[in-house]
C-alpha positions in Angstrom: 0.0 0.0 0.0 1.5 3.3 -1.0 1.5 6.5 1.1 -1.2 8.1 -1.0 -3.4 5.0 -0.8 -2.9 4.9 3.0 -3.9 8.6 3.3 -7.0 7.9 1.2 -7.9 4.9 3.4 -7.5 7.1 6.5 -9.7 9.8 5.0 -12.4 7.3 4.0 -12.3 5.7 7.5 -12.4 9.1 9.2 -15.3 10.3 7.0 -17.3 7.1 7.6 -16.7 7.4 11.4 -17.8 11.0 11.5 -20.9 10.2 9.5 -21.7 7.5 12.0 -21.2 9.8 14.9 -23.4 12.4 13.4 -26.1 9.8 12.8 -25.9 8.6 16.4 -26.1 12.2 17.7 -29.2 12.9 15.5 -30.9 9.7 16.7 -30.3 10.6 20.4 -31.6 14.1 19.8 -34.8 12.8 18.2 -35.3 10.1 20.9 -34.9 12.5 23.8 -37.1 15.1 22.1 -39.9 12.6 21.6 -39.4 11.1 25.0 -40.1 14.6 26.4 -43.3 14.8 24.4 -42.1 17.4 21.9 -42.4 17.3 18.2 -45.7 15.4 17.9 -48.0 16.5 15.0 -51.3 17.8 16.0 -53.0 15.2 13.9 -51.9 12.3 16.2 -51.5 14.1 19.5 -55.2 13.5 20.4 -54.7 9.7 20.6 -52.2 7.9 22.8 -52.2 4.9 20.5 -51.7 7.0 17.4 -49.0 9.2 18.9 -47.2 6.0 20.2 -47.3 4.5 16.7 -46.1 7.8 15.0 -43.2 8.0 17.5 -42.2 4.4 16.9 -42.2 4.9 13.1 -40.0 8.0 13.4 -37.6 6.2 15.6 -37.5 3.2 13.3 -36.6 5.3 10.3 -33.9 7.1 12.3 -32.5 3.9 13.7 -32.2 2.3 10.3 -30.4 5.3 8.9 -28.0 5.1 11.9 -27.5 1.3 11.3 -26.6 2.0 7.6 -23.9 4.5 8.8 -22.7 2.0 11.3 -22.2 -0.7 8.7 -20.4 1.7 6.4 -18.1 2.7 9.3 -17.4 -0.9 10.1 -16.4 -1.7 6.5 -14.1 1.3 6.4 -12.6 0.2 9.7 -11.8 -3.3 8.4 -9.6 -1.7 5.7 -7.7 0.4 8.2 -7.2 -2.4 10.8 -5.4 -4.6 8.2 -2.7 -2.0 7.8 -2.4 -1.3 11.5 -2.1 -5.0 12.3 0.8 -5.3 10.0 2.4 -2.3 11.6 2.0 -4.0 15.0 3.6 -7.2 13.7 6.7 -5.5 12.3 7.0 -3.1 15.3 7.2 -6.3 17.4 10.0 -7.6 15.1 11.9 -4.3 15.5 11.4 -4.4 19.3 12.8 -7.9 19.4 15.8 -6.8 17.4 16.5 -3.9 19.8 16.0 -6.2 22.8 18.4 -8.7 21.3 21.0 -6.0 20.6 20.8 -4.5 24.1 21.0 -7.8 25.9 24.0 -8.9 23.8 26.1 -6.1 25.2 28.6 -7.7 27.4 27.2 -11.2 26.9 28.1 -11.4 23.3 26.1 -12.3 20.2 25.2 -15.9 19.8 23.8 -18.2 17.2 20.6 -18.5 19.2 20.1 -14.7 18.9 20.5 -14.9 15.1 18.1 -17.8 15.0 15.5 -15.8 17.0 15.7 -12.8 14.7 15.5 -15.0 11.6 12.5 -16.8 13.1 10.8 -13.5 13.9 11.3 -12.3 10.3 9.9 -15.5 9.0 6.8 -15.4 11.2 6.3 -11.7 10.3 6.5 -12.5 6.6 4.0 -15.3 6.9 1.6 -13.1 8.9 2.0 -10.4 6.2 1.1 -12.9 3.5 -2.0 -14.1 5.6 -3.1 -10.5 6.0 -2.8 -9.9 2.3 -4.9 -13.0 1.5 -7.5 -11.9 3.9 -7.3 -8.2 3.0 -11.1 -8.0 2.4 -11.8 -9.4 5.9 -9.7 -7.3 8.2 -6.4 -9.0 7.5 -4.9 -10.7 10.6 -8.2 -10.6 12.4 -9.9 -12.8 9.9 -8.7 -16.2 11.2 -9.8 -15.4 14.8 -13.1 -13.8 13.8 -16.2 -16.0 14.2 -19.2 -16.4 12.0 -21.0 -13.7 14.1 -18.3 -11.2 13.0 -16.9 -11.0 16.6 -13.3 -11.9 17.7 -13.5 -15.4 19.1 -11.8 -15.8 22.5 -11.1 -19.5 21.9 -9.7 -18.9 18.4 -7.5 -16.0 19.6 -6.1 -18.1 22.5 -5.4 -21.1 20.2 -3.8 -18.9 17.6 -1.5 -17.4 20.2 -0.2 -20.8 21.3 0.2 -21.9 17.7 2.2 -18.8 16.8 4.4 -19.2 19.8 5.1 -22.9 19.2 5.8 -22.2 15.5 8.3 -19.5 16.5 10.0 -21.8 19.0 10.3 -24.6 16.5 11.8 -22.2 13.9 14.4 -21.0 16.5 15.4 -24.6 17.1 15.3 -25.6 13.4 17.6 -22.7 12.5 20.0 -23.5 15.3 20.0 -27.1 14.1 20.7 -26.0 10.5 24.1 -24.4 11.3 25.1 -26.6 14.3 28.7 -27.7 13.6 29.1 -30.5 16.1 27.2 -33.7 16.5 26.9 -33.1 20.2 25.1 -29.8 19.6 22.8 -31.4 17.1 21.9 -34.2 19.6 21.2 -31.5 22.3 18.8 -29.7 20.0 17.0 -32.9 19.0 16.7 -34.0 22.6 15.2 -30.6 23.4 12.1 -31.8 21.4 11.7 -34.8 23.7 8.2 -35.6 25.1 9.6 -35.5 28.7 10.4 -31.8 28.3 7.6 -30.7 25.9 4.8 -32.8 27.2 3.1 -30.0 29.1 3.4 -27.7 26.1 1.9 -30.2 23.7 -0.9 -30.9 26.2 -1.8 -27.3 26.4 -1.7 -26.9 22.6 -3.9 -29.9 22.1 -6.3 -28.7 24.8 -6.8 -25.1 23.5 -7.3 -26.4 19.9 -9.8 -29.0 21.1 -11.7 -26.3 23.0 -11.8 -24.1 19.9 -13.4 -26.9 17.8 -15.7 -28.0 20.6 -17.0 -24.5 21.3 -17.7 -23.9 17.6 -19.6 -27.2 17.5 -21.6 -26.4 20.6 -22.6 -23.0 19.3 -23.6 -24.5 15.9 -25.7 -27.2 17.5 -27.4 -24.9 19.9 -28.3 -22.5 17.1 -29.7 -25.3 15.0 -31.8 -26.7 17.9 -33.0 -23.2 18.8 -31.5 -23.1 22.2 -29.2 -20.1 21.6 -29.9 -16.6 20.2 -27.0 -15.0 18.3 -26.8 -11.8 16.2 -24.1 -10.7 13.8 -22.0 -7.8 15.0 -21.2 -4.8 12.7 -17.5 -5.4 13.1 -15.0 -7.3 15.3 -13.6 -5.4 18.3 -10.7 -6.3 20.7 -13.2 -6.0 23.5 -14.9 -9.2 22.2 -12.0 -11.1 23.8 -13.2 -10.1 27.3 -17.0 -9.5 26.8 -20.1 -11.3 25.8 -22.2 -10.6 22.8 -24.0 -7.7 24.6 -20.7 -6.0 25.4 -20.7 -6.7 29.1 -17.6 -8.1 30.7 -17.5 -11.9 30.8 -15.8 -13.7 33.7 -15.3 -16.9 31.7 -13.7 -15.1 28.7 -11.6 -12.8 30.9 -10.1 -15.6 33.1 -9.3 -17.7 30.0 -7.4 -14.9 28.3 -5.5 -13.8 31.5 -4.4 -17.4 32.4 -3.4 -18.2 28.8 -1.5 -14.9 28.5 0.4 -15.6 31.8 1.2 -19.1 30.6 2.5 -17.9 27.2 4.6 -15.2 29.0 6.1 -17.9 31.2 6.9 -20.1 28.1 8.5 -17.1 26.3 10.8 -16.5 29.3 11.7 -20.2 29.3 12.5 -20.1 25.6 14.7 -17.0 26.0 16.6 -18.7 28.8 17.0 -22.1 27.0 16.6 -21.5 23.2 18.1 -24.9 22.5 15.0 -26.8 23.6 11.2 -26.6 23.6 10.0 -24.7 26.7 9.3 -27.1 29.4 5.9 -25.9 30.7 5.4 -27.3 34.3 2.5 -29.6 34.6 1.1 -27.5 37.4 0.8 -24.5 35.0 -0.6 -26.8 32.3 -3.3 -28.0 34.6 -4.1 -24.4 35.5 -4.7 -23.7 31.8 -6.8 -26.9 31.7 -9.0 -25.7 34.5 -9.3 -22.2 32.9 -10.3 -23.8 29.6 -12.8 -26.1 31.2 -14.4 -23.1 32.9 -14.6 -21.3 29.6 -16.2 -24.3 27.8 -18.7 -24.8 30.6 -19.8 -21.2 30.4 -20.2 -21.4 26.6 -22.2 -24.6 27.0 -24.5 -23.1 29.6 -25.2 -19.7 27.9 -28.2 -18.9 25.8 -31.9 -19.9 26.0 -35.1 -19.4 24.1 -37.5 -16.5 24.7 -40.2 -17.5 27.0 -43.7 -16.0 27.4 -44.9 -16.3 31.0 -48.1 -14.4 30.9 -50.2 -11.8 28.9 -52.3 -9.1 30.6 -54.2 -6.1 29.5 -52.4 -2.8 29.9 -54.8 -0.4 31.5 -54.5 3.3 30.6 -54.8 5.8 33.4 -58.4 6.5 34.1 -59.8 3.4 32.4 -61.9 0.8 34.1 -60.8 -2.8 34.4 -62.0 -4.9 31.5 -61.1 -7.9 29.4 -58.8 -7.7 26.4 -60.5 -6.2 23.4 -59.3 -5.1 20.0 -57.5 -1.8 20.2 -56.3 -2.4 23.7 -52.7 -2.6 24.7 -51.4 -5.8 26.2 -48.3 -6.5 28.2 -46.4 -9.7 27.4 -44.3 -10.7 30.4 -41.5 -13.3 30.1 -37.7 -13.6 29.6 -35.2 -13.5 26.7 -37.1 -11.1 24.5 -33.9 -9.0 23.8 -31.0 -11.4 23.1 -27.4 -10.3 23.7 -26.3 -7.9 21.0 -29.9 -6.9 20.2 -30.0 -3.7 22.3 -29.3 -1.4 19.3 -32.4 0.6 18.2 -32.4 -0.9 14.7 -32.5 -4.4 16.1 -35.2 -3.6 18.6 -37.3 -2.6 15.6 -37.1 -6.2 14.2 -39.1 -7.6 17.1 -42.5 -9.0 16.1 -45.5 -10.3 18.1 -47.9 -12.7 16.4 -51.4 -12.2 17.7 -53.4 -15.0 16.0 -52.7 -14.5 12.3 -51.7 -10.8 12.6 -48.0 -9.8 12.9 -47.6 -6.7 15.0 -44.3 -4.8 15.2 -43.3 -4.0 18.7 -43.4 -0.2 19.1 -40.4 1.7 20.4 -41.4 3.8 23.5 -38.5 6.3 24.2 -37.5 7.5 27.6 -34.4 9.8 28.4 -31.4 7.6 27.8 -33.1 4.6 26.3 -36.4 2.8 25.7 -39.2 1.7 28.0 -40.4 -0.7 25.4 -39.3 -3.3 24.4 -37.3 -4.8 27.3 -35.9 -8.2 27.9 -38.8 -9.1 30.3 -41.8 -7.2 29.0 -43.3 -6.1 25.7 -46.2 -3.7 25.2 -48.2 -4.0 21.9 -51.7 -3.1 20.7 -54.2 -5.6 19.7 -55.1 -4.8 16.0 -58.7 -4.6 14.9 -57.9 -7.3 12.4 -57.8 -9.9 15.3 -60.9 -11.9 15.4 -62.6 -12.2 18.8 -62.1 -15.5 20.6 -59.1 -17.5 21.7 -55.9 -16.5 19.9 -52.2 -17.4 20.3 -49.6 -15.0 21.3 -46.0 -15.6 20.1 -42.9 -13.4 20.2 -40.3 -13.4 17.4 -37.0 -11.8 18.6 -34.5 -9.8 16.6 -32.4 -13.0 16.2 -35.4 -14.8 14.5 -36.1 -17.0 17.5 -39.7 -17.9 18.2 -41.1 -18.1 21.8 -43.6 -20.5 23.1 -47.3 -19.9 22.4 -49.6 -18.3 25.0 -53.4 -18.5 24.7 -55.5 -15.4 25.4 -59.2 -14.5 25.1 -60.1 -11.5 23.0 -63.7 -10.3 23.5 -65.9 -8.1 21.4 -66.8 -4.5 22.3 -70.3 -4.2 23.8 -72.9 -3.1 21.2 -74.4 0.3 21.5 
């Protein structure tokens, strides 16, 4: 990438980001204005139902425009992150070179230091090729990005261990290539023995198995409708430590921290004894195993289908108690209506409630700083006049496309006269 192309890329990314920020600011201003009761046309202000529907339609249009800007900003960001990831890789190679040079003062330059630099250059070149091949999918982030367009914690941890072991093997292979004595070659070959590398191989096999198992568990739970999952606009580094909703996850955080500590320990061991594979103590290997098991158990237990517990008539202030009739608002109480990652306004607008054969879009009811409807445990929707009196089924369809259980209610006719 030339300097001119890089500047154009930065300009495009900056423009897309600014457009997204402007769209967010406009949406917040409209939401807060409508939440305060301002901006309603006189033609709908007479009726609470009509005003609620008009407010929801206005917010829906604004939310979709904001989502379009967010997707454009995400695509521009993917082009920029590819270049920045390459800069990070080669900055690490330069830092290793400087570190090798400084530590060689007084101790002298050795063949192991040369092997380390050549191995770093080789790994950097391979990563650059991989980034070029995946240039349309964020470069180096593509192999560790899941199908939901989020950085996968299990893939990132496994990729870190694979890169480290590949670097360690290259260091040993380069030393073996120019070893002049048979004793030196025998020492290097013995350094790959199972007695020394058993803990390292156990950890590598474990983290790779966890990556495959987690992917399988997620796929099966999606197919059997036991997990709700939405695609993110773009991958973020915060995905390593957070769940799909952006909240900090204990299982992910402890897995990343324990793995990072173990990799750091292995790096120090490799720097001390570059002629053999780092001998990871079995106590540390078991600690990584416990951390991985905790992460897998959390992934297996997460998720769940939306569940409707009850449906009641929502009484307006001043109204008398009455059965559910067409035109009334009903409250659907339950759990799991807003799945993780579906808290954005454009995704809230995708929620549908089936009342008999009629599909009703869940209206957005704004309040300062957010929305009073819909929420994860309660939805408020009107009963359309198209609903025939009698027993009808109520079913919620979330933004992830998951259908809830059916709940039977009785819709009565308005009294004649």
